[in-house]
C-alpha positions in Angstrom: 34.5 23.6 15.1 34.1 19.8 15.3 30.9 18.1 14.3 29.9 14.9 16.0 30.4 11.7 14.1 27.1 10.2 13.0 26.3 6.6 12.3 23.6 5.2 10.0 22.9 1.8 8.5 20.4 -0.8 7.4 19.4 -3.9 9.4 17.2 -6.6 7.8 14.9 -8.7 10.0 14.3 -12.0 8.3 12.9 -15.4 9.1 10.2 -17.9 8.2 6.6 -16.7 8.6 5.2 -16.2 12.1 8.4 -16.2 14.2 7.8 -12.8 15.7 9.8 -10.5 13.3 7.2 -7.7 13.4 6.7 -7.9 17.2 10.5 -7.6 17.6 10.6 -4.5 15.4 7.6 -2.9 17.2 9.3 -3.3 20.6 12.7 -2.0 19.4 11.0 1.1 18.0 8.9 1.5 21.1 5.9 2.0 18.8 3.5 -0.2 16.9 4.4 0.1 13.3 4.0 -3.4 11.9 0.8 -5.3 12.1 1.0 -8.6 14.0 -1.2 -11.7 14.5 -0.7 -15.3 15.3 -1.1 -16.3 11.7 1.5 -16.7 9.0 1.4 -14.3 6.1 0.6 -11.3 8.3 3.5 -9.2 7.0 3.4 -8.9 3.2 5.3 -5.8 2.4 8.9 -4.7 3.1 8.6 -1.9 5.6 11.2 0.4 7.0 11.3 1.2 10.7 13.6 4.0 11.6 15.2 4.4 15.1 17.3 7.5 15.8 19.0 7.7 19.2 21.6 10.4 19.7 24.1 10.1 16.8 23.1 6.6 15.7 20.3 6.0 13.1 19.3 2.4 12.5 17.0 1.7 9.5 15.3 -1.6 10.1 13.8 -3.5 7.2 10.9 -5.7 8.3 10.6 -8.3 5.5 7.7 -10.7 4.7 8.4 -14.3 5.9 10.3 -16.3 3.4 8.1 -19.1 2.0 9.0 -22.6 0.9 5.7 -22.7 -1.0 5.9 -20.5 -4.1 2.8 -21.7 -5.9 1.0 -18.3 -5.9 2.3 -15.1 -7.3 2.0 -13.3 -3.9 4.4 -15.9 -2.4 6.9 -15.4 -5.1 6.7 -11.6 -4.8 7.2 -11.7 -1.0 10.2 -14.0 -1.4 11.8 -11.8 -4.0 11.3 -8.8 -1.8 12.8 -10.5 1.3 15.8 -11.9 -0.7 16.6 -8.6 -2.5 16.9 -6.9 0.9 19.6 -9.2 2.3 22.4 -8.1 -0.1 21.9 -4.4 0.6 22.1 -4.2 4.4 24.9 -3.8 7.0 23.5 -6.6 9.3 20.9 -9.4 9.1 18.9 -10.4 12.2 17.6 -14.0 11.5 14.7 -14.6 13.9 14.0 -18.2 14.9 11.4 -19.6 17.3 12.8 -21.3 20.5 13.7 -24.9 19.8 11.7 -25.1 16.6 13.7 -25.7 13.4 11.8 -26.6 10.3 12.3 -27.0 6.6 11.2 -23.4 6.4 14.1 -22.3 8.7 16.5 -24.3 6.6 15.2 -22.6 3.5 15.9 -19.2 5.1 19.3 -20.3 6.2 20.2 -21.2 2.6 19.4 -17.6 1.6 22.2 -16.6 4.0 24.9 -19.1 3.0 26.4 -16.9 0.3 26.0 -13.5 1.9 28.9 -11.5 3.1 26.7 -9.5 5.4 27.1 -10.4 9.1 24.2 -12.4 10.6 22.9 -12.3 14.2 20.6 -15.1 15.1 17.8 -14.0 17.5 16.3 -17.0 19.3 12.8 -15.6 20.1 10.2 -16.6 22.7 12.7 -17.9 25.2 10.4 -16.8 28.0 8.3 -19.9 27.1 11.2 -22.3 27.6 10.9 -24.1 30.9 14.2 -26.0 30.8 16.8 -23.2 30.3 19.6 -25.7 30.3 18.4 -27.1 27.1 19.2 -23.8 25.4 22.9 -24.3 25.2 22.8 -27.5 23.1 20.2 -25.8 20.9 22.5 -22.8 20.3 25.2 -25.2 19.3 22.8 -26.9 16.9 21.9 -23.4 15.4 25.7 -22.7 15.0 25.9 -25.8 12.8 23.1 -24.4 10.6 23.9 -20.7 10.3 27.3 -18.9 10.1 26.5 -16.1 12.5 28.5 -13.6 14.4 26.3 -14.0 17.5 23.4 -16.0 18.9 21.1 -14.0 21.2 18.3 -15.7 23.1 15.5 -13.1 23.7 11.8 -12.5 24.1 10.4 -9.7 21.8 7.1 -9.7 23.7 8.7 -9.5 27.2 11.6 -7.3 26.0 14.1 -9.7 27.5 17.7 -9.2 26.1 16.5 -6.5 23.7 19.2 -4.1 25.0 21.9 -6.8 24.3 20.6 -7.2 20.7 20.5 -3.4 20.2 24.1 -3.0 21.4 25.2 -5.7 18.9 23.3 -3.9 16.2 24.9 -0.6 16.9 28.4 -2.2 16.7 27.7 -3.0 13.1 26.4 0.4 12.0 28.9 2.3 9.8 29.8 6.0 10.1 27.5 7.9 7.8 25.2 10.9 7.7 21.6 10.2 8.8 19.2 9.6 5.9 16.0 10.5 7.7 14.9 13.3 10.1 15.2 12.1 13.7 11.5 12.2 14.4 10.6 10.0 11.3 9.8 6.4 12.2 8.9 4.9 8.8 9.1 5.4 5.1 5.5 4.4 4.6 2.6 6.8 4.2 -0.3 7.1 6.8 -2.6 5.8 4.0 -0.5 2.6 3.7 -0.4 2.1 7.5 -4.2 2.6 7.8 -4.7 -0.2 5.2 -2.4 -2.4 7.1 -4.3 -1.8 10.4 -7.6 -2.8 8.8 -5.9 -5.9 7.4 -4.6 -6.8 10.8 -8.0 -6.6 12.4 -9.4 -8.9 9.6 -6.5 -11.4 10.2 -7.2 -11.4 14.0 -11.0 -11.8 13.5 -10.9 -14.6 11.0 -9.9 -17.4 13.4 -9.3 -20.6 11.5 -10.4 -19.2 8.1 -7.1 -18.3 6.4 -7.3 -14.7 5.4 -4.8 -15.3 2.6 -6.9 -13.9 -0.2 -7.8 -10.7 1.6 -6.2 -7.3 1.0 -7.2 -3.8 1.7 -7.2 -0.8 -0.6 -7.7 2.8 0.7 -10.0 4.5 -1.7 -10.2 7.8 0.1 -7.9 9.4 2.7 -9.1 13.0 3.4 -8.3 15.4 6.2 -10.9 18.0 7.0 -10.2 20.2 10.0 -9.5 17.8 12.9 -11.2 14.8 11.3 -9.6 12.3 8.9 -12.1 10.5 6.6 -11.0 7.1 5.4 -12.7 4.7 3.0 -11.3 1.2 3.1 -12.1 -1.4 0.4 -11.6 -5.0 1.6 -10.9 -7.2 -1.4 -11.5 -11.0 -1.4 -11.5 -13.6 -4.1 -14.7 -15.5 -3.5 -18.3 -14.9 -2.3 -17.8 -17.2 0.7 -15.0 -15.1 1.9 -17.1 -12.0 1.6 -19.8 -13.5 3.7 -17.3 -14.6 6.4 -15.8 -11.1 6.7 -19.2 -9.4 6.8 -20.5 -11.9 9.4 -24.1 -12.3 10.6 -26.0 -9.1 10.1 -22.7 -7.3 9.4 -21.5 -7.8 13.0 -18.0 -9.0 12.1 -17.3 -6.2 9.6 -18.6 -3.7 12.2 -16.2 -5.1 14.8 -13.3 -5.0 12.4 -14.1 -1.3 11.6 -14.4 -0.3 15.3 -11.0 -1.9 16.2 -9.2 -0.5 13.2 -10.6 3.0 13.8 -9.3 3.0 17.4 -5.8 2.0 16.3 -5.8 4.4 13.4 -6.9 7.2 15.7 -4.0 6.5 18.0 -1.6 6.3 15.1 -2.7 9.7 13.6 -3.6 11.3 16.9 -6.9 12.6 15.6 -10.5 11.7 15.2 -11.1 9.2 12.3 -14.3 8.4 10.4 -13.7 5.0 8.8 -16.0 3.4 6.3 -15.3 -0.2 5.2 -16.9 -2.5 2.6 -16.1 -5.8 1.0 -15.8 -6.5 -2.7 -14.9 -9.6 -4.7 -11.9 -9.4 -7.1 -11.2 -13.0 -8.0 -7.7 -14.2 -8.5 -5.9 -11.0 -7.3 -3.4 -12.9 -5.2 -2.1 -14.9 -8.1 -2.0 -12.1 -10.7 1.2 -10.1 -10.8 -0.6 -7.1 -12.5 -3.2 -7.0 -9.8 -0.4 -7.2 -7.2 1.4 -4.3 -8.8 -1.7 -2.1 -8.8 -2.3 -3.0 -5.1 1.3 -1.9 -4.2 2.9 -5.3 -3.7 5.6 -4.8 -6.2 6.9 -1.3 -5.4 9.7 -2.4 -3.1 
């Protein structure tokens, strides 16, 4: 009796903040797993997204954006977590944004100079490029910056060239037994994902106010019959931030709660009773002990 060969490997998705790493992973998985917004700092935790198709299992590692600014403890923690991933994977996908190349991209490229891991550069948001002929010289420019095995122009949002990227990924996955059941899509708990969804809604609601010093802690996650009861504590650092999140007569907090509840219900596939409130815990984002208790240092 012959058993079919199975393939299993790790792929890190890296890049500076806000280039579309999480959107790319969500579309590859065909399911919303990572929270997204137009603001930098949206992804803070390293998160595994698992895609099993036939005999191939790819374990994607969605990393926080790598920051040039390391003034706060939370930045340093996110950088450590992104950098530690690179050495332990079978392939790195370095996501860049169209023709934009900044000091932050240079900073990420430096992380890759000494790695022996093959790198694929994904040039994202090409659907927004009007002059497609300008793409070739830009790819040549990128080749001077990054030692990559391939450069793939794509659009994560429009799913352009995703199949080409996935075929390239598969070619780098080693023969190995699968590490996860085929129906599992992440290593994170439902409790963690619920907190992330609440944080996404805050990030999207806050407009120009940088929701940097905001985090979410789930104080209760209880299933009774067909209903899941969730208590989400939103932590901020200053009274002004608390007022902004609550909004006039509590309207903004109510909207955050409604949007988060709808997404959590579709994630858990059941009715959810979500309660949210806001509390001040000053200095949490620059305190490694607080970050550890909030789950930022368990990667």
